C-alpha positions, 0 to 999 in steps of 0.5 A: 285356244289363243293365237298371238298374231302379233309376236316378236323374237329377237333384239330391239335397239332402243329397249332391252328385251327378255323371252326374246328366243322361241322357248322364252316367248312360248313359255311367257305366252303359255302363261295366259294360255296363249297356245300359238304365235305368229312372230317377226324378227325385231332386229330385222326392222333396222336392217339396211337390207331386211331380208337378211334377217328371213333366214335366220328367223326360219332357223330359229322356229324350225323347231317350234311347229306352234310358231308361224313365221312372218317375213320382214320385206321392203318393196322398194328394195332391188329384186325384193321380189326374189326375196319374197319368192324364197320367203314364201318358197324355201322358207316357208312363210305363211305372211310378210310384214312392211314397216313403211315408216322405217324404210322410207316409203308410203302406203300411197307409193305403187310399192304397196300395190306391187307388194299385195300383187306379188303376194297374192301370187304366192298365197301370202298375207301382207302386215302393214306395221303402223307403229314399232311402239308408241310414239312417246317411247322412241329414242330422242334421235330416232323418231319415226312418225306413224304410217298413214293409213288413208291409202289402204282401203284403195289398196285393199279393194283392188287386191281383195283376194290378199289378206291385210293385217294392220298391226300396232293400230290405235283405236282411233286409227282402225275406227277411222279406216272402217268408218266408210263402210266399204273397206274390203272384208280382206283387212284385219285389225291386230288389238295390241295397241288398243287402249282405253277401258273396253277399248278392245269391245268398242273397236270391234264394233267399230270395225266389226269382230270379225276383223279383229285378231288378238296380239300381244306385241311381246316380248316389247309389251307384256302378254298379260296386258292384251290378255286383260284387254280381251278376256277381263275388261272387254265384256265381249261375249264368249262367241266374240271372244272366240272370234278375236282369240283364235277364229279369226286367226284360223280364217285368215290362215285358212 
């Protein structure tokens, strides 16, 4: 089985997307054997009040148990704690995504610690999305730099019970974060943006295979690309492929 830990529904303002509704997404993922997926709403990133996208996302996936919804939260927005509680309660989310670079805050700000504390109390994991797409593909009038991950190890160490997923991370960024060797075991890396020949194996060797999650970033990226990286070119053992493709995700969700 394969679990996609980084898929999306909805639309992105700077690129036309297809298979962006639940049925179409599952059909396309199924072509490469992906049975389950964690999904966020692309539209919500660009909303002034990102929580406005969470109820529609919950409604979209209500009839699709294969899809695990991940909310979008901005911990600098007024009354965001109430929004987070609604996501964990009535809306039934298992985790939340943050996009600091799109919402005007940094991981060194107090907002991250406050979010991790609140998420931990509610049993939610937190996904930190480094970028929404490669910086070379940005609209020239909307150039958004990647998130600076430097403060993340300290924040993870201070909140060891909260699982943190670093999504859309590149090879060097993941390796640099884990290089000191004292990164909290609750930090995971999603691999959709890991490039270079045998890049997934190289990254798994650098950060530990138990930290790597399979992800496609569909429909923005083709699911076939992620599948190729892990199952064709990675030179990983069957046990390590199983860990990346589904076992690590299942452990993260408990």
